[in-house]
C-alpha positions in Angstrom: -51.8 -22.5 93.8 -50.2 -21.3 90.5 -53.3 -22.5 88.6 -55.6 -20.6 91.0 -53.6 -17.3 90.6 -53.7 -17.8 86.8 -57.5 -18.1 87.0 -57.7 -15.1 89.3 -55.6 -13.0 86.9 -57.7 -14.0 83.9 -60.9 -13.3 85.9 -59.7 -10.0 87.0 -58.7 -9.1 83.4 -62.3 -9.8 82.2 -63.8 -8.1 85.3 -61.6 -4.9 84.9 -62.3 -4.9 81.1 -66.0 -4.9 81.9 -65.6 -2.1 84.4 -63.6 0.0 82.0 -66.1 -0.4 79.2 -68.9 0.4 81.6 -67.1 3.4 83.1 -67.1 5.7 80.1 -70.8 4.9 79.4 -71.7 5.6 83.0 -69.7 8.8 83.2 -71.1 10.2 80.0 -74.6 9.0 80.9 -74.3 10.7 84.3 -72.9 13.9 82.8 -75.9 14.1 80.3 -78.6 12.9 82.8 -77.3 15.4 85.4 -77.9 18.2 83.0 -81.3 16.9 81.8 -82.9 16.1 85.1 -83.3 18.4 88.1 -82.1 17.5 91.6 -85.7 16.9 92.6 -86.2 14.4 89.7 -82.9 12.7 90.5 -83.9 12.4 94.1 -87.1 10.6 93.3 -85.3 7.9 91.4 -82.6 7.6 94.1 -85.1 6.9 96.8 -87.1 4.4 94.7 -83.8 2.7 93.8 -83.1 2.2 97.5 -86.2 0.0 97.9 -85.3 -1.9 94.7 -81.8 -2.5 95.9 -83.0 -3.9 99.3 -85.5 -6.2 97.5 -82.8 -7.3 95.1 -80.5 -8.2 97.9 -83.2 -10.3 99.5 -84.1 -11.7 96.0 -80.7 -13.5 95.7 -81.2 -15.1 99.2 -77.6 -16.1 99.3 -78.0 -18.4 96.3 -74.9 -17.0 94.6 -72.8 -17.4 97.7 -74.2 -21.0 98.2 -73.2 -22.1 94.7 -69.7 -20.5 95.0 -68.8 -22.0 98.4 -70.5 -25.4 98.1 -67.7 -28.0 98.0 -69.7 -30.7 96.3 -72.0 -29.0 93.7 -74.4 -31.3 92.0 -77.2 -30.9 89.4 -79.6 -31.4 92.2 -78.3 -28.6 94.2 -78.2 -26.3 91.2 -81.9 -27.1 90.5 -82.8 -26.4 94.2 -81.0 -23.1 94.0 -83.0 -22.2 90.9 -86.2 -23.0 92.7 -85.3 -20.9 95.7 -84.3 -18.0 93.5 -87.5 -18.0 91.5 -89.7 -18.1 94.6 -87.9 -15.4 96.5 -87.4 -13.2 93.4 -91.1 -13.3 92.4 -92.2 -12.6 96.0 -89.9 -9.6 96.1 -91.3 -8.3 92.8 -94.8 -8.5 94.1 -93.8 -6.9 97.4 -92.1 -4.0 95.5 -95.1 -3.5 93.2 -97.7 -3.4 95.9 -95.7 -1.4 98.5 -95.0 1.3 96.0 -98.1 3.4 96.9 -97.1 3.3 100.6 -93.5 4.4 99.9 -94.8 7.2 97.6 -97.1 8.4 100.4 -94.4 8.2 103.1 -92.0 10.3 101.1 -94.7 12.6 99.7 -93.7 11.9 96.1 -96.0 10.4 93.4 -93.0 9.6 91.2 -91.6 7.0 93.6 -94.6 4.8 93.0 -94.2 4.8 89.2 -90.5 4.0 89.4 -90.9 1.2 91.9 -93.6 -0.5 89.9 -91.5 -0.6 86.7 -88.5 -1.9 88.7 -90.7 -4.7 90.1 -90.7 -6.3 86.7 -87.0 -6.9 86.9 -87.6 -9.5 89.5 -89.7 -11.7 87.2 -86.8 -12.1 84.8 -83.6 -12.1 87.0 -83.8 -15.8 88.2 -83.5 -17.1 84.7 -79.9 -15.8 84.5 -78.8 -15.5 88.1 -78.0 -19.1 88.7 -76.0 -19.5 85.5 -74.0 -16.3 86.3 -73.3 -17.6 89.8 -71.9 -20.8 88.3 -69.6 -18.9 86.0 -68.3 -17.0 89.0 -67.7 -20.3 90.9 -65.6 -21.5 88.0 -63.8 -18.1 87.8 -65.0 -18.0 84.2 -65.7 -14.3 83.7 -65.9 -14.2 79.9 -69.7 -14.7 79.7 -70.2 -12.3 82.5 -68.1 -9.7 80.7 -70.1 -10.1 77.5 -73.5 -10.0 79.2 -72.5 -6.9 81.3 -71.1 -5.1 78.3 -74.3 -5.5 76.2 -76.4 -4.6 79.2 -74.4 -1.4 80.0 -74.6 -0.3 76.4 -78.4 -0.9 76.3 -79.0 0.9 79.7 -77.0 3.9 78.5 -78.8 4.2 75.1 -82.3 3.8 76.6 -81.7 6.2 79.5 -80.3 9.0 77.2 -83.0 8.6 74.5 -85.9 8.6 77.0 -84.4 11.5 79.0 -84.0 13.6 75.9 -87.7 12.9 75.1 -89.0 14.1 78.4 -89.5 10.9 80.4 -87.8 12.5 83.5 -87.0 10.0 86.3 -88.8 7.2 84.4 -86.0 7.2 81.8 -83.8 5.7 84.5 -86.4 3.1 85.5 -87.1 1.9 82.0 -83.4 1.8 81.1 -82.8 -0.5 84.2 -85.4 -2.9 83.0 -83.9 -2.9 79.5 -80.5 -3.8 81.0 -81.9 -6.7 82.9 -83.6 -8.1 79.8 -80.3 -8.0 77.9 -78.3 -9.6 80.8 -80.8 -12.5 81.2 -80.9 -13.1 77.5 -77.2 -13.2 77.1 -76.6 -15.5 80.1 -79.1 -17.9 78.7 -77.3 -17.9 75.4 -74.0 -18.8 77.1 -75.5 -21.4 79.4 -73.6 -24.8 79.0 -75.6 -27.5 77.3 -75.2 -29.8 80.3 -76.2 -27.2 82.8 -79.6 -27.9 84.5 -82.4 -25.9 82.8 -85.3 -26.6 85.2 -85.9 -26.0 88.9 -86.2 -28.9 91.3 -87.3 -29.3 94.9 -84.9 -31.9 96.3 -82.3 -30.1 98.4 -84.2 -26.8 98.7 -84.0 -27.0 102.5 -80.2 -26.9 102.4 -80.2 -23.8 100.1 -82.8 -22.1 102.4 -80.8 -23.0 105.6 -77.7 -21.4 104.1 -79.6 -18.5 102.5 -81.4 -17.4 105.7 -78.1 -16.3 107.2 -76.4 -14.9 104.1 -79.5 -13.0 102.9 -79.7 -11.4 106.3 -76.0 -10.3 105.9 -76.7 -8.6 102.5 -80.1 -7.2 103.4 -78.8 -5.5 106.5 -75.8 -4.3 104.5 -78.0 -2.9 101.8 -80.2 -1.1 104.3 -77.2 0.4 106.0 -75.6 1.4 102.8 -78.8 3.2 101.7 -79.9 4.5 105.1 -78.6 8.0 104.4 -80.9 8.4 101.3 -83.8 6.9 103.3 -83.3 9.1 106.3 -82.5 12.3 104.3 -85.5 11.8 102.1 -87.8 11.7 105.0 -86.2 14.3 107.3 -85.4 16.8 104.5 -86.5 16.4 100.8 -85.7 14.8 97.4 -83.2 17.6 96.6 -81.2 16.7 99.8 -81.2 13.1 98.8 -79.9 14.0 95.3 -77.2 16.2 96.6 -75.9 13.5 99.0 -76.2 10.9 96.2 -74.1 13.0 93.8 -71.5 13.6 96.5 -71.3 9.9 97.2 -70.9 9.5 93.4 -67.2 10.3 93.7 -66.7 7.4 96.1 -68.9 5.2 93.9 -66.7 6.1 91.0 -63.9 4.1 92.7 -66.4 1.3 93.4 -67.3 1.2 89.6 -63.8 1.3 88.3 -62.0 -1.0 90.8 -64.2 -2.6 93.5 -66.9 -3.7 91.1 -64.2 -5.5 89.1 -62.4 -7.0 92.1 -65.3 -8.0 94.4 -66.8 -10.8 92.2 -63.4 -12.5 92.1 -62.6 -12.1 95.8 -65.0 -14.6 97.4 -64.2 -17.4 94.8 -60.5 -16.7 95.3 -60.7 -16.8 99.1 -63.0 -19.9 99.0 -60.6 -21.7 96.6 -57.6 -20.8 98.8 -59.4 -22.0 101.9 -60.3 -25.3 100.2 -56.7 -25.9 98.9 -54.5 -24.4 101.6 -56.7 -24.3 104.7 -56.0 -20.5 105.1 -56.7 -17.3 103.3 -54.9 -14.8 105.5 -52.0 -14.2 103.2 -54.3 -13.7 100.2 -56.5 -11.4 102.3 -53.6 -9.2 103.4 -52.3 -9.0 99.9 -55.7 -7.9 98.7 -55.8 -5.2 101.4 -52.3 -4.0 100.3 -53.4 -3.8 96.7 -56.8 -2.1 97.2 -55.5 0.6 99.6 -52.6 1.3 97.3 -55.1 2.1 94.6 -58.0 3.5 96.7 -56.3 5.8 99.2 -54.6 8.0 96.6 -57.9 7.9 94.6 -60.0 9.1 97.6 -57.4 11.7 98.6 -57.1 13.1 95.1 -60.9 13.5 94.6 -61.2 14.9 98.1 -58.8 17.7 97.1 -60.2 18.4 93.7 -63.9 17.8 94.5 -64.9 21.1 93.1 -63.4 20.2 89.7 -64.9 16.7 89.8 -68.4 17.8 90.6 -68.3 20.6 88.2 -67.0 18.4 85.3 -69.2 15.4 85.9 -72.5 16.8 87.2 -72.6 20.5 86.2 -73.3 23.8 88.0 -76.6 22.9 89.6 -74.8 20.3 91.8 -72.0 22.4 93.4 -73.6 22.2 96.8 -72.4 18.6 96.8 -68.7 19.6 96.9 -68.2 19.8 100.8 -70.2 16.6 101.2 -68.0 14.8 98.7 -64.8 15.8 100.5 -66.1 14.3 103.8 -67.4 11.1 102.1 -64.0 10.5 100.5 -62.7 10.2 104.1 -65.4 7.6 104.8 -64.5 5.7 101.7 -60.8 5.6 102.6 -61.5 4.2 106.1 -63.9 1.6 104.8 -61.4 0.3 102.2 -59.2 -1.2 105.0 -61.7 -4.1 105.5 -63.7 -3.9 102.4 -63.1 -7.7 101.8 -63.8 -8.8 105.3 -67.3 -10.2 104.7 -66.2 -12.1 101.6 -63.3 -13.6 103.6 -65.5 -14.7 106.5 -68.2 -16.2 104.2 -65.5 -18.1 102.2 -64.3 -19.6 105.4 -67.9 -20.7 106.4 -68.3 -18.1 109.1 -71.9 -17.2 108.1 -73.3 -16.6 111.5 -70.3 -14.4 112.5 -70.7 -12.5 109.2 -74.3 -11.8 110.1 -73.5 -10.5 113.5 -70.8 -8.3 112.0 -73.1 -6.9 109.4 -75.8 -6.1 111.9 -73.2 -4.2 114.1 -71.8 -2.3 111.2 -75.1 -1.1 109.9 -76.6 -0.2 113.3 -73.5 1.9 113.8 -73.9 3.5 110.4 -77.6 4.3 111.0 -76.9 5.6 114.5 -74.1 7.8 113.2 -76.5 9.5 110.8 -79.4 9.9 113.1 -77.4 11.5 115.9 -76.1 14.3 113.6 -78.8 14.6 110.9 -80.3 17.7 112.8 -77.0 19.5 111.7 -77.9 19.0 108.0 -76.2 17.1 105.2 -72.7 18.1 106.5 -73.6 16.6 109.9 -74.8 13.4 108.3 -71.5 13.0 106.5 -69.4 13.6 109.6 -71.6 11.0 111.4 -70.6 8.5 108.7 -66.9 9.3 109.4 -67.4 8.5 113.1 -69.3 5.3 112.2 -66.6 4.2 109.7 -63.9 4.6 112.4 -65.8 2.5 114.9 -66.6 -0.1 112.3 -63.0 -0.5 111.4 -62.1 -1.6 114.9 -65.3 -3.7 115.2 -64.5 -5.6 112.0 -60.9 -6.2 113.0 -62.1 -7.8 116.3 -64.2 -10.3 114.3 -61.4 -11.1 111.9 -59.1 -11.7 114.8 -61.5 -14.1 116.4 -62.4 -16.0 113.2 -59.2 -16.0 111.3 -56.5 -15.1 113.8 -55.8 -11.9 111.7 -54.0 -9.4 113.9 -54.3 -5.7 113.8 -50.5 -5.5 113.4 -50.7 -7.6 110.3 -53.3 -5.4 108.8 -51.4 -2.2 109.6 -48.2 -3.7 108.2 -50.1 -4.5 104.9 -51.5 -1.0 104.7 -48.3 0.9 105.7 -46.9 1.1 102.1 -50.2 2.4 100.9 -50.0 5.3 103.4 -46.6 6.3 102.1 -47.8 6.0 98.5 -50.8 8.2 99.2 -48.7 10.9 100.8 -46.2 11.1 98.1 -48.7 10.8 95.3 -51.0 13.6 96.4 -48.4 16.1 97.7 -48.0 18.0 94.4 -51.7 18.4 93.8 -52.3 19.4 97.5 -49.5 22.1 97.2 -51.0 23.3 93.9 -54.5 23.6 95.3 -53.1 25.2 98.4 -51.5 28.0 96.4 -54.2 28.3 93.6 -57.8 27.9 94.8 -60.1 25.9 92.5 -62.5 28.3 90.7 -64.7 28.4 87.6 -61.7 29.7 85.7 -59.3 26.9 86.4 -61.3 23.9 87.4 -60.8 22.1 84.1 -57.0 22.6 84.2 -56.8 21.5 87.8 -59.1 18.5 87.3 -57.5 17.0 84.1 -54.0 18.4 84.5 -53.8 17.5 88.2 -55.3 14.0 87.5 -52.6 13.3 84.8 -49.8 14.5 87.1 -51.1 12.5 90.0 -51.4 9.3 88.0 -47.8 9.5 86.8 -46.5 10.2 90.3 -48.6 7.3 91.6 -46.9 4.9 89.2 -43.5 6.2 89.9 -44.1 5.8 93.6 -45.2 2.2 93.2 -42.0 1.6 91.3 -39.8 3.5 93.8 -41.2 1.6 96.8 -41.2 -1.7 94.9 -44.8 -2.3 96.0 -46.4 -5.8 95.3 -48.9 -4.0 93.1 -46.1 -2.7 90.9 -44.7 -6.2 90.5 -48.1 -7.5 89.5 -48.7 -4.6 87.0 -45.2 -5.2 85.6 -46.0 -8.9 85.2 -49.2 -8.2 83.4 -47.5 -5.7 81.1 -44.8 -8.3 80.2 -47.4 -10.9 79.3 -49.4 -8.4 77.2 -46.1 -7.4 75.4 -45.2 -11.0 74.7 -48.6 -11.5 73.1 -48.5 -8.4 70.9 -49.5 -8.8 67.2 -46.6 -9.8 64.9 -46.9 -6.5 63.0 -45.9 -4.7 66.3 -42.9 -6.8 66.9 -39.6 -5.2 65.9 -36.7 -7.4 64.8 
């Protein structure tokens, strides 16, 4: 178990390093793009990106998860996975390319067609790096993934900014996405081990497809549900409405980029390894919930309080209508964090059919929540998501109890310290904003000053409550200190 934890820590270190290299690029890129493109132009790309995201989810067809959870992985199974990935990916690319005119007509926007057809070319390239990357994840070797992602993020940033400055409008985002995929695939091929299978094979394809037909359904339905607000708003309202919702949701996505994007790739391999070695993953799951809510709940609460400052700083004046939407969506994000690892845990335990049933229920609830209240506008749609998230929390818990024997009492006990941490952490900024309303005159001071104060109080609260996250952070700090360069060591 000690070796597993060591691998997890190293993997998380690379994954977090990747996120924190990507974060400044994405933030700066978003700040620039938000000031170069109008809400209408941003909405065009957001709707087209939904179709690409759904196709991308189907494109993987559960191959990554198959390679990670397979107990006896052979060259034959890797070649079969490569074959399935190529076939499905190329079919998805063709489907995206030829369905672009229909989507463009449905949403009454010519730009959607152009963006989707550029994005279709991504699917021709992705299979040549996807299987190799999945194997790195299985081995908890995140160094090649870190390097490939870093190069891709830098490329995407530079291409998007250069093209936007030169008047390419929403197409600057489409071409930058393609450039990032080219770099990712090229880097993954460079790091591919010499003994790793290079060619596809057909023996064992049936096993991959049998596994993938369930897992792909899980992720496709999940992606449809995740992007359903943009799809519904784009049809019922317009591209500007889509863009305003997307920018509001960007504050929640900021947490996903900084924390969840680093943690999620490690979770399923960790749960699967724990299940193989110990026969249970409940302790690891509860510890993961304790960690993620201790970080995420204060984050969501802070950005909900200073949404005016955050939107103004990151996106600019033309996006201020997103502020009330962002505040409601932070509530949604906080609720969803409680079981954000549930599907990874169920899949790692081999509960593929149950995960599929869970995903269908979650996304039907999400879509219903939006449809019922969309007549009340964007604010209504956001409150519909709050209601959906609350129902989904209980629905997910029921499945976890049935599959893993994970009780609601155990989950609440794991989350309780995070609740106290959140209250103590945000109390000063809440009092501050209560007495001094955020305006154009003080938004910078409240945003940056309040963020600094809140961060310090958060660390002090972790220490005061002796939270497991503080123990882990302290352990990491001690290891880093012991490895400091000799010129920094004082005698």
